[in-house]
C-alpha positions in Angstrom: 0.0 0.0 0.0 3.0 2.2 -0.5 1.8 3.7 -3.6 -1.7 4.4 -2.0 0.1 6.2 1.0 2.2 8.2 -1.6 -0.9 9.3 -3.6 -2.9 10.2 -0.1 0.1 12.7 0.6 0.2 14.1 -2.6 -3.8 14.8 -2.4 -2.9 16.6 1.2 -0.1 18.7 -0.3 -2.4 19.8 -3.2 -4.9 20.8 -0.3 -1.9 22.9 1.1 -1.0 24.3 -2.1 -4.7 25.4 -2.8 -4.6 26.8 1.1 -1.5 28.8 -0.1 -3.4 30.0 -3.3 -6.1 31.4 -1.2 -3.5 33.4 1.1 -1.9 34.7 -2.1 -5.2 36.1 -3.3 -5.8 37.5 0.3 -2.5 39.4 -0.2 -3.2 40.4 -3.9 -6.7 41.7 -3.0 -5.9 43.1 0.4 -9.0 41.2 2.1 -7.8 40.0 5.5 -9.3 37.0 7.3 -12.0 36.3 8.5 -13.6 38.0 5.4 -14.3 35.6 2.6 -15.9 38.0 0.1 -15.2 41.1 -1.7 -13.2 40.2 -4.7 -14.0 37.4 -7.3 -10.3 36.3 -7.3 -10.2 35.6 -3.6 -13.7 33.8 -3.8 -12.7 31.8 -6.7 -9.5 30.6 -5.0 -11.3 30.1 -1.8 -14.1 27.9 -3.6 -11.5 25.8 -5.2 -9.8 25.2 -1.6 -13.1 24.4 0.0 -14.6 22.2 -2.8 -11.5 20.2 -2.7 -11.8 19.9 1.2 -15.3 18.5 0.7 -14.3 16.0 -1.9 -11.5 14.6 0.2 -14.1 13.4 2.7 -15.2 11.0 0.0 -12.2 10.2 -2.0 -9.7 9.4 0.9 -11.6 6.6 2.6 -12.9 5.3 -0.9 -9.1 5.2 -2.0 -7.9 3.2 1.0 -10.9 1.0 0.9 -10.7 0.2 -2.8 -7.0 -0.2 -2.3 -7.5 -2.9 0.4 -9.4 -5.0 -2.2 -7.9 -4.3 -5.4 -4.5 -3.7 -6.9 -2.6 -0.9 -5.4 -1.4 0.1 -8.6 -4.7 0.7 -10.1 -5.8 2.3 -6.8 -3.0 4.8 -7.0 -3.4 5.4 -10.7 -7.1 6.2 -9.7 -5.7 8.5 -7.1 -3.6 10.4 -9.3 -6.4 10.8 -11.9 -8.5 12.3 -8.9 -5.6 14.9 -8.2 -4.9 15.7 -11.9 -9.0 16.4 -12.1 -8.6 18.9 -9.0 -5.8 20.7 -10.7 -7.8 20.9 -13.8 -10.7 22.3 -11.7 -8.7 24.9 -10.1 -7.3 26.0 -13.5 -10.8 26.0 -14.9 -12.7 27.6 -11.8 -9.8 30.4 -11.3 -10.2 31.5 -15.2 -13.9 31.0 -15.0 -16.1 29.3 -12.7 -18.2 28.0 -15.8 -15.2 26.1 -17.0 -14.6 24.1 -14.0 -16.8 21.2 -15.1 -14.0 19.0 -17.0 -12.0 19.0 -14.0 -14.8 18.4 -11.6 -16.0 15.5 -13.7 -12.5 13.9 -14.0 -12.2 13.9 -10.1 -15.8 12.7 -9.5 -15.4 9.7 -12.0 -12.3 8.7 -10.2 -13.9 9.1 -6.9 -17.0 7.1 -8.0 -14.9 4.2 -9.2 -12.9 4.1 -6.1 -16.3 4.4 -3.8 -18.3 1.7 -5.8 -15.4 -0.4 -6.3 -14.5 -0.6 -2.5 -18.1 -1.3 -1.8 -18.0 -4.2 -4.4 -14.7 -5.3 -2.8 -16.2 -5.4 0.7 -19.5 -7.1 -0.3 -17.6 -9.6 -2.4 -15.4 -10.5 0.9 -18.6 -11.2 2.8 -20.1 -13.3 0.0 -17.0 -15.5 -0.4 -16.2 -15.7 3.3 
């Protein structure tokens, strides 16, 4: 599960990068915490960060459960697809929120495969035991 651990840490590093983006946007716009609104640039970066945190709640357990039942290389590859999708999401959202869809879908499809695959693996383990 070393590859799954690496992907997990990469996903967490990504969240730190997105948090840093929020900090940079705060500096550019002059909007200090706790304010969350007032400039579209800050709001877009904040939404990317917040949405990514929301996705991690589903992604990380799904990644590890899937990895428990299936090949870690496939698991890690799906995890990397999620991470790439989140970077695509950030690029689209920051440029124009209407352009976030493709990145969102890449991440959601990877997560759905991990989630449903993990469920199938768990149910199958019960059935064959």
